Legacy VTK file of the C-alpha trace (Angstrom):
# vtk DataFile Version 3.0
C-alpha trace
ASCII
DATASET POLYDATA
POINTS 406 float
0.000 0.000 0.000
1.626 3.216 -1.181
0.962 6.481 0.590
1.626 9.771 -1.165
1.657 13.237 0.370
0.874 16.496 -1.390
-0.320 20.001 -0.657
-3.464 19.718 -2.745
-5.407 16.623 -3.791
-8.206 16.989 -6.314
-10.632 14.095 -6.700
-12.200 14.084 -10.134
-10.589 15.181 -13.390
-13.699 16.378 -15.144
-14.433 19.952 -16.200
-14.118 21.444 -12.709
-11.195 19.229 -11.739
-9.120 20.056 -14.806
-9.673 23.777 -14.290
-8.823 23.550 -10.578
-5.716 21.482 -11.291
-4.275 24.123 -13.595
-5.287 26.989 -11.311
-3.689 25.376 -8.245
-0.526 24.265 -10.015
0.107 27.612 -11.667
0.091 29.160 -8.201
3.005 26.968 -7.252
1.048 24.386 -5.275
1.981 20.722 -5.332
-1.160 19.324 -6.938
-2.301 15.730 -7.377
-5.421 14.788 -9.331
-7.105 11.394 -8.880
-9.454 10.217 -11.631
-11.394 6.933 -11.540
-11.664 6.504 -15.339
-8.874 5.882 -17.817
-8.743 9.475 -19.043
-9.436 13.033 -17.941
-12.403 15.122 -19.040
-14.538 12.203 -20.184
-17.795 14.089 -19.747
-16.409 17.114 -21.575
-16.101 14.915 -24.645
-19.832 14.197 -24.748
-21.018 17.732 -24.028
-22.978 19.820 -26.495
-23.247 16.968 -28.963
-19.435 16.679 -28.785
-19.164 20.375 -29.695
-18.710 21.606 -26.092
-20.711 24.744 -25.296
-18.000 26.422 -23.198
-19.851 29.374 -21.713
-22.204 32.272 -22.455
-21.588 35.857 -23.505
-23.806 37.156 -20.688
-22.227 39.085 -17.821
-21.924 37.649 -14.298
-25.164 39.142 -12.912
-27.207 38.059 -15.918
-25.618 34.606 -15.819
-26.317 34.200 -12.102
-30.029 34.878 -12.634
-30.292 31.699 -14.665
-29.392 29.581 -11.632
-32.723 30.215 -9.914
-32.506 29.723 -6.158
-28.720 29.373 -6.473
-28.159 32.809 -8.003
-26.894 34.472 -4.834
-24.576 31.564 -4.125
-22.938 31.522 -7.562
-22.590 35.299 -7.991
-19.247 35.750 -6.116
-17.681 32.970 -8.186
-19.006 34.466 -11.435
-17.710 37.899 -10.506
-14.323 36.398 -9.696
-14.159 34.501 -13.006
-16.611 35.990 -15.477
-17.813 34.209 -18.619
-15.698 36.689 -20.572
-12.597 35.790 -18.537
-13.265 32.079 -19.021
-13.522 32.593 -22.767
-10.263 34.543 -22.777
-8.599 31.701 -20.844
-9.599 29.154 -23.486
-8.282 31.435 -26.207
-5.000 31.711 -24.272
-4.553 27.931 -24.046
-5.159 27.442 -27.748
-8.939 27.013 -28.059
-10.282 29.620 -30.472
-13.945 30.400 -29.811
-17.063 31.592 -31.616
-20.510 32.818 -30.613
-23.832 31.294 -31.622
-27.393 32.486 -31.019
-29.824 31.311 -28.306
-28.471 32.613 -25.000
-25.350 33.733 -26.927
-23.585 30.402 -26.632
-19.800 30.179 -26.917
-18.298 27.164 -28.721
-14.825 26.230 -29.932
-14.321 27.311 -33.543
-13.334 23.699 -34.185
-16.664 22.401 -32.809
-14.487 19.839 -31.058
-14.933 18.863 -27.412
-11.802 16.753 -27.809
-9.770 19.887 -28.496
-11.086 21.410 -25.263
-10.284 18.314 -23.186
-6.783 18.024 -24.616
-6.051 21.733 -24.165
-7.194 21.706 -20.546
-5.171 18.630 -19.613
-2.111 19.867 -21.498
-2.283 23.211 -19.707
-2.710 21.618 -16.275
0.258 19.315 -16.853
2.355 22.218 -18.145
1.589 24.089 -14.930
2.891 21.104 -12.944
-0.218 19.133 -11.922
0.230 15.373 -11.478
-2.542 13.086 -12.729
-3.275 9.551 -11.630
-6.023 7.911 -13.727
-7.725 4.539 -13.178
-7.712 5.427 -9.492
-11.088 5.052 -7.813
-11.222 6.708 -4.432
-13.096 4.597 -1.892
-13.319 7.087 0.942
-12.086 10.324 2.461
-11.342 11.261 6.062
-10.011 14.170 8.057
-6.542 13.703 9.585
-4.423 16.017 11.731
-3.445 18.965 9.554
-5.391 17.866 6.505
-7.231 15.085 4.705
-6.732 11.573 3.423
-8.158 9.983 0.272
-7.989 6.202 0.048
-8.030 4.040 -3.057
-7.497 0.353 -3.800
-3.714 0.190 -3.672
-2.847 3.223 -1.593
-3.803 6.642 -0.350
-2.976 10.310 -0.645
-2.664 12.668 2.295
-2.947 16.383 1.717
-3.411 19.721 3.376
-6.325 20.659 1.123
-8.807 18.241 -0.417
-10.857 19.419 -3.401
-13.910 17.339 -4.300
-15.330 17.696 -7.797
-16.432 14.197 -8.768
-19.614 15.412 -10.446
-23.122 14.082 -10.009
-24.832 11.119 -11.666
-25.586 12.336 -15.190
-24.047 10.372 -18.075
-22.937 7.552 -15.720
-21.033 5.911 -18.583
-18.478 8.719 -18.206
-17.821 7.710 -14.596
-20.148 10.124 -12.780
-22.155 7.751 -10.610
-22.706 9.709 -7.438
-19.495 8.637 -5.676
-19.241 11.857 -3.692
-22.659 11.790 -2.029
-21.961 9.030 0.537
-18.617 10.659 1.434
-20.401 13.929 2.169
-23.218 12.280 4.108
-20.663 10.380 6.203
-19.282 13.758 7.269
-22.722 14.777 8.487
-23.350 17.124 5.576
-26.741 17.708 3.975
-27.084 16.339 0.458
-30.172 17.314 -1.543
-31.534 14.188 -3.240
-30.010 14.050 -6.738
-32.254 13.724 -9.798
-31.588 13.955 -13.544
-31.787 17.488 -14.964
-31.585 19.018 -18.431
-33.039 15.716 -19.576
-35.704 14.811 -22.175
-39.220 14.171 -20.897
-41.374 11.115 -21.498
-45.077 11.244 -22.314
-47.603 8.403 -22.438
-49.813 10.223 -24.951
-49.989 8.995 -28.529
-50.375 12.331 -30.305
-47.151 13.598 -28.687
-45.158 10.675 -30.060
-46.854 10.924 -33.457
-45.288 14.387 -33.822
-41.805 12.864 -33.459
-39.205 14.913 -35.318
-41.219 18.147 -35.297
-39.623 21.193 -33.663
-41.519 24.326 -32.648
-40.624 27.746 -31.274
-42.756 27.828 -28.149
-42.975 28.982 -24.567
-42.838 25.964 -22.267
-44.290 26.345 -18.794
-44.445 24.335 -15.587
-45.671 26.046 -12.430
-44.222 29.558 -12.424
-41.238 28.592 -14.571
-41.253 29.449 -18.277
-38.788 29.081 -21.111
-39.049 30.345 -24.673
-36.720 27.955 -26.404
-37.067 25.259 -29.074
-39.281 22.280 -28.257
-38.702 18.970 -30.047
-41.316 16.223 -30.144
-39.753 12.746 -29.975
-40.884 9.137 -30.160
-40.756 9.105 -26.353
-42.038 12.567 -25.456
-40.392 15.991 -25.519
-36.815 17.162 -25.878
-35.050 20.370 -26.857
-33.824 23.230 -24.645
-37.281 24.354 -23.481
-38.544 21.091 -21.953
-35.086 20.027 -20.797
-34.550 23.290 -18.918
-37.789 22.582 -17.038
-37.222 18.881 -16.391
-36.335 18.951 -12.676
-39.924 19.216 -11.341
-40.856 16.161 -13.400
-37.800 14.241 -12.196
-38.837 15.005 -8.604
-42.445 13.978 -9.220
-43.651 17.512 -8.533
-45.323 18.033 -11.918
-47.269 15.887 -14.367
-48.023 18.308 -17.175
-46.137 20.774 -19.365
-47.917 23.677 -21.059
-46.847 24.886 -24.496
-47.664 28.295 -25.967
-47.387 27.540 -29.685
-47.924 31.179 -30.686
-45.601 33.039 -28.307
-45.707 36.295 -30.278
-49.500 36.589 -30.118
-51.581 37.273 -27.011
-54.651 35.273 -26.058
-56.927 38.226 -26.776
-55.287 39.053 -30.110
-55.691 35.436 -31.221
-59.379 35.376 -30.252
-60.023 38.631 -32.101
-58.158 37.431 -35.194
-60.215 34.234 -35.294
-63.509 36.135 -34.930
-62.529 38.860 -37.409
-61.489 36.249 -39.964
-64.792 34.443 -39.595
-66.662 37.639 -40.518
-64.602 38.362 -43.620
-66.127 37.676 -47.058
-64.883 34.322 -48.331
-63.693 33.417 -44.842
-59.997 32.395 -44.833
-58.892 29.005 -43.579
-57.223 28.368 -40.253
-53.774 27.728 -41.756
-53.676 31.237 -43.219
-53.953 32.697 -39.717
-52.089 30.184 -37.592
-48.553 29.759 -38.900
-47.639 26.300 -37.650
-46.390 23.206 -39.447
-49.067 21.048 -41.047
-48.540 18.192 -38.592
-48.821 20.431 -35.537
-51.886 22.235 -36.876
-53.567 18.911 -37.652
-52.923 17.746 -34.091
-54.260 20.969 -32.573
-57.335 20.837 -34.795
-57.992 17.254 -33.758
-57.584 18.039 -30.042
-59.909 21.004 -30.479
-62.506 18.798 -32.198
-62.764 21.039 -35.240
-63.898 18.210 -37.493
-61.155 18.842 -40.053
-57.499 19.896 -40.035
-57.878 23.229 -41.851
-61.443 24.522 -41.700
-62.633 27.932 -42.784
-62.748 30.300 -39.829
-66.498 30.802 -40.186
-66.973 27.058 -39.748
-65.549 27.183 -36.209
-68.223 27.674 -33.569
-67.777 29.445 -30.253
-67.094 26.280 -28.263
-64.573 25.033 -30.798
-62.897 28.450 -30.934
-62.472 28.409 -27.154
-60.833 24.958 -27.280
-58.653 26.030 -30.203
-57.319 29.100 -28.408
-56.652 27.004 -25.287
-54.691 24.443 -27.304
-52.709 27.025 -29.221
-51.783 29.120 -26.191
-51.638 26.468 -23.445
-51.354 23.047 -25.038
-51.403 20.501 -22.219
-48.769 17.806 -22.623
-49.051 15.000 -20.040
-45.608 13.985 -18.738
-44.920 10.783 -16.828
-41.220 11.231 -16.109
-37.819 11.757 -17.694
-35.388 9.588 -19.639
-33.191 9.359 -16.555
-29.562 9.937 -15.703
-28.267 8.199 -18.830
-29.761 11.008 -20.958
-29.361 13.866 -18.464
-26.825 16.599 -19.170
-26.453 17.456 -15.481
-27.620 16.438 -12.019
-29.971 18.544 -9.903
-29.308 18.141 -6.199
-26.043 17.512 -4.398
-24.325 19.197 -1.496
-26.714 21.796 -0.072
-25.440 25.294 -0.789
-25.791 26.395 2.838
-23.054 23.890 3.691
-20.466 25.823 1.647
-18.832 29.249 1.927
-19.805 30.862 -1.371
-16.705 33.090 -1.308
-14.197 30.251 -0.974
-16.005 26.941 -1.771
-14.766 25.600 1.581
-17.231 23.380 3.439
-18.456 24.852 6.718
-17.096 23.013 9.744
-14.585 21.012 7.696
-11.396 23.078 7.277
-9.412 22.163 4.210
-12.326 20.505 2.370
-13.621 22.233 -0.762
-16.566 21.165 -2.900
-17.452 22.680 -6.276
-18.765 21.914 -9.744
-21.695 19.574 -10.299
-21.329 17.986 -6.859
-23.080 21.117 -5.544
-26.869 21.575 -5.571
-26.510 24.136 -8.343
-28.068 23.816 -11.800
-28.339 26.244 -14.691
-30.122 25.932 -18.052
-28.718 24.669 -21.332
-26.347 27.195 -22.903
-22.898 26.841 -21.323
-24.121 27.883 -17.870
-23.187 24.684 -16.071
-19.693 24.619 -17.552
-19.281 28.241 -16.505
-20.350 27.301 -12.978
-17.695 24.573 -13.028
-14.970 26.969 -14.234
-15.911 29.744 -11.800
-16.347 27.618 -8.666
-13.120 25.734 -9.453
-11.206 28.982 -9.882
-12.558 30.351 -6.620
-11.616 27.168 -4.750
-8.107 27.172 -6.217
-7.506 30.818 -5.321
-8.835 30.269 -1.804
-6.547 27.275 -1.293
-3.548 29.196 -2.599
-4.166 32.069 -0.190
-4.264 29.699 2.760
-1.164 27.745 1.793
1.080 30.704 1.013
LINES 1 407
406 0 1 2 3 4 5 6 7 8 9 10 11 12 13 14 15 16 17 18 19 20 21 22 23 24 25 26 27 28 29 30 31 32 33 34 35 36 37 38 39 40 41 42 43 44 45 46 47 48 49 50 51 52 53 54 55 56 57 58 59 60 61 62 63 64 65 66 67 68 69 70 71 72 73 74 75 76 77 78 79 80 81 82 83 84 85 86 87 88 89 90 91 92 93 94 95 96 97 98 99 100 101 102 103 104 105 106 107 108 109 110 111 112 113 114 115 116 117 118 119 120 121 122 123 124 125 126 127 128 129 130 131 132 133 134 135 136 137 138 139 140 141 142 143 144 145 146 147 148 149 150 151 152 153 154 155 156 157 158 159 160 161 162 163 164 165 166 167 168 169 170 171 172 173 174 175 176 177 178 179 180 181 182 183 184 185 186 187 188 189 190 191 192 193 194 195 196 197 198 199 200 201 202 203 204 205 206 207 208 209 210 211 212 213 214 215 216 217 218 219 220 221 222 223 224 225 226 227 228 229 230 231 232 233 234 235 236 237 238 239 240 241 242 243 244 245 246 247 248 249 250 251 252 253 254 255 256 257 258 259 260 261 262 263 264 265 266 267 268 269 270 271 272 273 274 275 276 277 278 279 280 281 282 283 284 285 286 287 288 289 290 291 292 293 294 295 296 297 298 299 300 301 302 303 304 305 306 307 308 309 310 311 312 313 314 315 316 317 318 319 320 321 322 323 324 325 326 327 328 329 330 331 332 333 334 335 336 337 338 339 340 341 342 343 344 345 346 347 348 349 350 351 352 353 354 355 356 357 358 359 360 361 362 363 364 365 366 367 368 369 370 371 372 373 374 375 376 377 378 379 380 381 382 383 384 385 386 387 388 389 390 391 392 393 394 395 396 397 398 399 400 401 402 403 404 405
């Protein structure tokens, strides 16, 4: 059994771990990184359809707002390392970037997640970080003056232990919730983890029959709304809109998603347009007023019991018109769950935010222990937000550690 000693030990060489490794090492700290899989940054490689949405062009305050209840927690980290600073860092280590629409996403010009993973590992190694892959940590414990991480054939002792093993999303990449029992064993509160940013499943036939159709819509569950693309699939709903709102369904708190299929038209304006059209000579047909794809319009007409897919407006009676407006502005889509962790981009839940100092990422009551990245109960929408949270919280942890050790 070999025992190694270092100033800083980082468990997990994913997005947050790679960033923290470089940030610690470049500050002159002896840094070891333990990774359970055979390579670093495995989850990075599968992100954004292997294109790797690095961050957003929004400023720190605007970015923080997208983290819901976690916005106050994440703000110090985002101010310390802004999305703009993160983008500049990637440019500096050889990853040229570009901007795309929809939340002003930032991608590598190469559209290659592999380039990002390689650049991050190369930079961390150049700074002096030591990596040990195929090393699955089995437990952590506090020791006099620091911490100890144990694995099958040895252990590492350190002054500062940085935990960033991720959650449970994409378990094939190695993120299987390893960190939760370690945290619970220390008496820390862990919010039950569930899949997030994950496609939704629906038991309803008409939803699945629209498979392959994408619409620009406002998706709503409870008080949460998103105007982002919605994709009908052979299992239910996918796309940024539904996936952003998936957590309540994963937690069993919601059973129905509402879709506004005409987001640029108010309820009243739609009603008036339908009535005005019905009074026009040679009454126009529904499709001339409602600009939706044929398949979607046919489905809405059927649900509204119009009798045909594209009737003349003067053929729609008052009761039918009421149902039609309801289905166009608040289409009810029954949801019976999600596609689970294997299809989830991130995990909702994790170490409760009140257990962590938001200005340092150090765990309250456990000196020398830092938790950041997806292991925290902190989730943003699709659009580079969760990577930015990983970069920013990792940077803050690394700087905090460096201040204490120097």
